[in-house]
C-alpha positions in Angstrom: 0.1 0.0 0.0 1.5 3.5 -1.0 2.7 5.6 2.0 0.4 8.3 1.0 -2.7 6.2 1.2 -1.7 4.7 4.4 -1.2 8.3 5.8 -4.7 9.2 4.6 -6.4 6.1 6.2 -4.4 6.6 9.3 -5.5 10.3 9.5 -9.1 9.5 9.1 -8.9 6.7 11.7 -7.4 9.3 14.2 -10.1 11.8 13.3 -12.9 9.1 14.0 -11.2 8.2 17.3 -11.2 11.8 18.2 -14.8 12.5 17.6 -15.9 9.2 19.3 -13.6 9.4 22.3 -15.6 12.4 24.2 -18.7 10.2 24.0 -16.9 7.2 25.2 -15.7 9.2 28.3 -19.1 10.5 28.8 -20.7 7.0 28.9 -17.8 5.9 31.2 -18.4 8.6 33.7 -22.3 8.0 33.4 -21.6 4.4 34.3 -19.5 5.4 37.1 -21.7 7.7 38.6 -24.4 5.0 38.4 -22.1 2.7 40.3 -21.6 5.3 43.0 -25.3 5.7 43.3 -25.7 1.8 43.8 -22.9 1.6 46.2 -24.6 4.5 48.4 -28.2 3.1 48.3 -27.6 -0.6 48.5 -23.8 -1.6 48.8 -24.5 -5.3 49.2 -25.9 -5.8 45.9 -24.2 -3.0 43.9 -21.7 -5.3 42.0 -24.6 -7.5 40.9 -27.0 -4.6 39.9 -24.2 -2.9 38.0 -23.5 -6.2 36.1 -27.0 -6.4 35.1 -26.6 -3.1 33.2 -24.1 -5.0 30.9 -26.0 -8.2 30.6 -29.7 -7.4 31.2 -30.5 -5.7 27.9 -31.0 -9.1 26.1 -33.3 -10.7 28.7 -36.4 -9.5 26.6 -34.8 -10.4 23.3 -33.1 -9.2 20.5 -36.7 -8.4 18.8 -37.5 -6.1 21.6 -34.1 -4.3 21.8 -34.4 -3.4 18.1 -38.0 -2.4 18.3 -37.1 0.0 21.3 -34.1 1.4 19.4 -35.5 2.1 15.9 -37.7 5.0 17.0 -35.0 6.7 19.2 -32.4 6.4 16.4 -34.8 8.1 13.9 -35.5 10.8 16.5 -32.0 11.2 17.0 -31.3 11.5 13.4 -34.2 14.2 13.3 -32.7 16.2 16.1 -29.1 15.6 15.0 -29.6 16.6 11.4 -31.2 19.9 12.6 -28.2 20.6 14.9 -25.8 20.0 11.8 -27.9 22.7 9.9 -27.9 25.2 13.0 -31.3 24.5 14.2 -32.8 22.8 17.4 -35.7 20.7 16.6 -37.1 20.2 20.0 -40.6 19.5 18.3 -39.5 16.1 17.4 -42.3 14.7 20.1 -45.1 16.5 18.2 -43.6 15.2 14.9 -43.7 11.6 16.4 -47.3 12.0 17.5 -48.7 13.2 14.3 -46.7 10.6 12.6 -48.1 7.8 14.6 -51.7 9.0 14.3 -51.5 8.9 10.6 -49.8 5.6 10.7 -52.6 4.2 12.9 -55.4 5.8 10.7 -53.8 4.1 7.5 -53.3 0.9 9.5 -56.8 0.7 10.7 -58.7 2.0 7.8 -56.7 1.4 4.5 -57.2 -2.6 5.0 -58.0 -2.7 1.0 -54.3 -2.4 0.4 -52.6 -5.8 -0.2 -49.7 -7.2 1.7 -46.7 -5.2 2.5 -47.9 -2.3 0.6 -50.4 -1.5 3.3 -47.1 -1.0 5.8 -45.2 1.0 3.4 -48.0 3.3 2.7 -48.8 3.8 6.5 -44.9 4.6 6.9 -45.0 7.0 3.9 -47.9 8.9 5.2 -46.6 9.1 8.6 -43.3 10.6 7.0 -45.4 13.3 5.1 -47.3 14.2 8.5 -44.1 14.6 10.3 -42.6 16.7 7.5 -45.8 18.8 7.4 -45.3 19.4 11.2 -41.8 20.4 10.6 -42.6 22.8 7.9 -44.5 25.2 10.1 -41.6 26.2 12.5 -39.3 26.2 9.4 -41.3 28.7 7.6 -41.8 31.0 10.7 -37.9 30.7 11.2 -37.2 31.4 7.7 -39.5 34.3 6.8 -40.3 35.7 10.3 -37.3 34.7 12.3 -39.3 33.2 14.8 -37.2 31.2 17.2 -37.6 27.4 16.2 -37.4 26.2 19.9 -40.5 28.3 20.8 -42.4 27.3 17.7 -41.4 23.6 17.9 -42.6 23.5 21.5 -45.8 25.1 20.6 -46.3 22.5 17.6 -45.8 19.7 20.2 -49.1 20.4 22.1 -51.0 21.3 18.9 -49.7 17.8 17.6 -50.8 16.0 20.5 -54.1 17.2 21.0 -54.7 17.0 17.1 -53.7 13.3 17.2 -56.0 12.6 20.3 -58.9 14.3 18.4 -58.5 12.2 15.1 -57.7 8.9 17.2 -60.9 9.3 19.2 -62.9 10.3 16.1 -61.7 7.6 13.9 -59.7 4.8 15.5 -60.7 4.5 19.2 -61.0 1.2 20.9 -64.2 2.2 23.1 -63.9 -0.9 25.4 -60.2 -0.2 26.4 -60.3 3.3 25.6 -57.0 3.5 23.4 -56.2 3.6 19.8 -57.2 0.3 17.9 -54.5 -2.1 16.6 -53.6 -1.9 13.0 -54.4 -4.4 10.6 -51.9 -7.4 10.5 -50.9 -6.2 6.8 -49.7 -2.9 8.4 -47.5 -4.4 11.0 -43.7 -3.9 10.5 -42.6 -7.6 10.4 -40.7 -9.3 13.4 -39.5 -12.0 11.4 -37.0 -12.2 8.8 -37.0 -15.0 6.2 -33.3 -15.9 5.5 -32.6 -18.7 3.0 -36.0 -20.2 3.9 -35.5 -20.1 7.8 -37.9 -17.9 9.7 -35.7 -15.9 12.3 -37.0 -13.6 15.0 -35.9 -10.1 14.0 -37.5 -6.6 14.2 -37.1 -5.6 10.3 -38.0 -2.1 11.4 -34.3 -1.4 12.1 -33.6 -1.5 8.4 -35.8 1.5 8.2 -33.5 3.3 10.6 -30.2 1.9 8.9 -31.6 3.4 5.4 -32.3 6.6 7.1 -28.8 6.7 8.7 -27.1 5.9 5.1 -29.3 8.7 3.5 -28.7 11.5 5.9 -25.0 10.4 6.1 -24.5 10.7 2.2 -26.7 13.9 2.2 -24.6 15.7 4.7 -21.3 14.6 3.6 -21.5 13.9 -0.3 -23.9 16.3 -1.7 -24.1 19.9 -2.6 -27.6 20.3 -0.9 -25.9 19.0 2.4 -23.1 21.6 2.0 -25.7 24.3 1.5 -27.7 23.3 4.6 -24.8 23.0 6.9 -23.5 26.5 5.5 -26.7 28.2 6.4 -26.4 26.7 9.9 -22.8 28.0 10.2 -23.5 31.5 9.0 -26.8 32.5 7.6 -25.7 35.9 6.5 -22.5 34.6 4.7 -24.4 31.8 2.9 -26.8 34.5 1.6 -23.9 36.7 0.3 -22.5 33.4 -1.5 -25.5 33.1 -3.4 -27.4 30.3 -1.3 -31.1 30.7 -0.8 -30.9 30.7 3.1 -34.8 30.8 3.6 -35.3 27.7 1.5 -32.7 25.7 3.0 -34.0 26.4 6.6 -37.3 25.2 5.4 -35.7 22.2 3.8 -33.9 21.2 7.1 -37.0 21.4 9.3 -39.0 19.5 6.9 -36.5 16.6 6.7 -36.0 16.6 10.5 -40.0 16.4 10.8 -40.1 13.7 8.1 -37.5 11.5 10.2 -39.5 12.0 13.5 -42.7 11.1 11.6 -41.5 7.8 10.5 -40.2 7.1 14.2 -43.9 7.5 15.0 -45.0 4.9 12.6 -42.3 2.4 13.9 -43.7 2.7 17.4 -47.4 2.0 16.6 -47.3 -0.3 13.7 -47.1 -3.2 16.1 -49.1 -6.7 16.4 -52.2 -6.5 18.4 -51.1 -9.3 20.6 -48.9 -8.4 23.3 -49.4 -4.7 22.4 -48.1 -2.1 24.8 -48.3 0.9 23.0 -51.4 3.3 22.4 -51.8 7.0 22.0 -52.3 8.4 25.4 -52.8 12.0 26.7 -48.9 12.6 27.1 -46.2 14.0 24.8 -44.2 11.1 23.0 -41.1 10.5 25.2 -39.1 9.2 22.1 -38.8 12.6 20.8 -36.8 14.0 23.9 -34.7 10.7 23.9 -33.7 11.7 20.5 -32.1 15.0 21.8 -30.2 12.7 24.2 -29.1 10.3 21.4 -28.2 13.4 19.2 -25.9 14.7 21.9 -24.3 11.3 22.5 -23.8 10.7 18.8 -22.5 14.1 18.5 -25.1 14.9 15.5 -23.2 12.2 13.5 -25.6 9.7 11.8 -23.2 6.8 12.3 -22.8 7.9 15.9 -26.4 8.2 16.6 -27.3 4.9 15.5 -24.9 3.3 18.2 -25.9 5.9 20.6 -29.5 4.7 19.9 -28.8 1.1 20.4 -26.9 1.8 23.5 -29.8 3.9 25.0 -32.4 1.3 24.3 -30.1 -1.4 25.7 -29.5 0.3 29.0 -33.1 1.1 29.3 -34.2 -2.5 28.8 -31.3 -3.4 31.1 -33.0 -0.8 33.9 -36.2 -3.1 34.1 -34.4 -5.9 35.9 -32.8 -3.6 38.4 -35.7 -4.1 40.8 -34.6 -7.7 41.1 -31.5 -6.4 43.0 -33.4 -3.7 45.1 -32.9 -1.0 42.9 -35.1 1.6 41.3 -34.9 1.5 37.5 -34.7 5.4 37.7 -31.0 4.8 38.1 -30.9 4.3 34.5 -32.3 7.9 34.1 -29.7 9.2 36.4 -26.9 7.5 34.3 -28.4 8.9 31.0 -28.7 12.4 32.4 -25.1 12.3 33.7 -24.0 11.1 30.2 -26.0 13.8 28.6 -24.4 16.5 30.8 -20.9 15.2 30.2 -21.5 14.9 26.4 -22.4 18.6 26.5 -18.6 19.2 27.2 -17.5 17.3 24.2 -16.3 20.7 22.6 -14.1 21.2 25.6 -13.0 17.6 25.8 -12.1 17.7 21.9 -10.3 21.0 22.3 -8.1 19.4 25.0 -7.5 16.4 22.9 -6.2 18.3 19.9 -4.1 20.5 22.2 -2.5 17.4 23.7 -2.0 16.1 20.3 -0.1 19.5 19.2 2.0 19.4 22.4 3.1 15.8 21.4 4.0 16.7 17.8 6.0 19.8 19.2 7.6 17.5 21.7 8.4 15.0 19.0 10.3 17.7 16.8 12.0 19.1 19.9 10.2 22.4 19.6 9.4 24.2 23.0 5.7 24.8 22.9 3.7 27.0 25.5 
């Protein structure tokens, strides 16, 4: 292998390590803080409880892990994509709600659609609903400079009560007073046919993987991705360079809403048997989990994917902590600590870069202050 190519590969690996290292440190600090809480509250069972955080996530199976991770990854992508374009999409929860509502309506009423087409149409319509909910704060930001945080929060509650109205009107189970289960043809499959073998596997994770791939390509390989990020870095400079900053702000919020709408579909397109999710009078927590995942993943689509898997795994592990005399809220303490530590990633990355420069100067025998 030529030295130049090897040098480029090595440089890219070092850059990836530099980017991932702060998040790894944040996770380590969060877990360490969780261990300290366990030692204080119940020292006799602390080692067993802490060990359960590492091995307990698979107690409910791989299908459940992937099912829990999929909407968190998608909402993380929604928030992270907005971050990359200089916006804060705190309205992902409302976008999840309207996406879920449309998916439920399509899943319960469009029963004339054949086979997998029914499920795909439900996901597509949910994506369009989420995009529409992202469009409103995008237009307000672009043309009236309304802070997208305020507009998105308002849209959360409008989305919540709009969703409740349509579910109660068109898809309410009056006996149990919850949203009706969708038709079997609209359910995202939980089995994978591999060379004639039926394997238990939540296929919705492929939706998240496709979304990760598309957003990664969009941000790193396309002119539109460059324009979106340029507007986020400096709106005035982008306008001076000939970029339509208003249109790109709208595009960014629409894409973010689209991703969150798909997340809503993946939550509710589930089998009637063993069904735990139904629309209730509360904002969807997955939208706020997406903020955590975006921070841990540093708004990088690939980082968000692994951060979403980690978040889902540790939350599933938390359910078994009661066996060791702990409240599962310890997981929330750990995640909160990770988020606070992740917020310091810029400082940590700066320290790492400064240390690398120091080593480079020392290697060349140059005195460096």
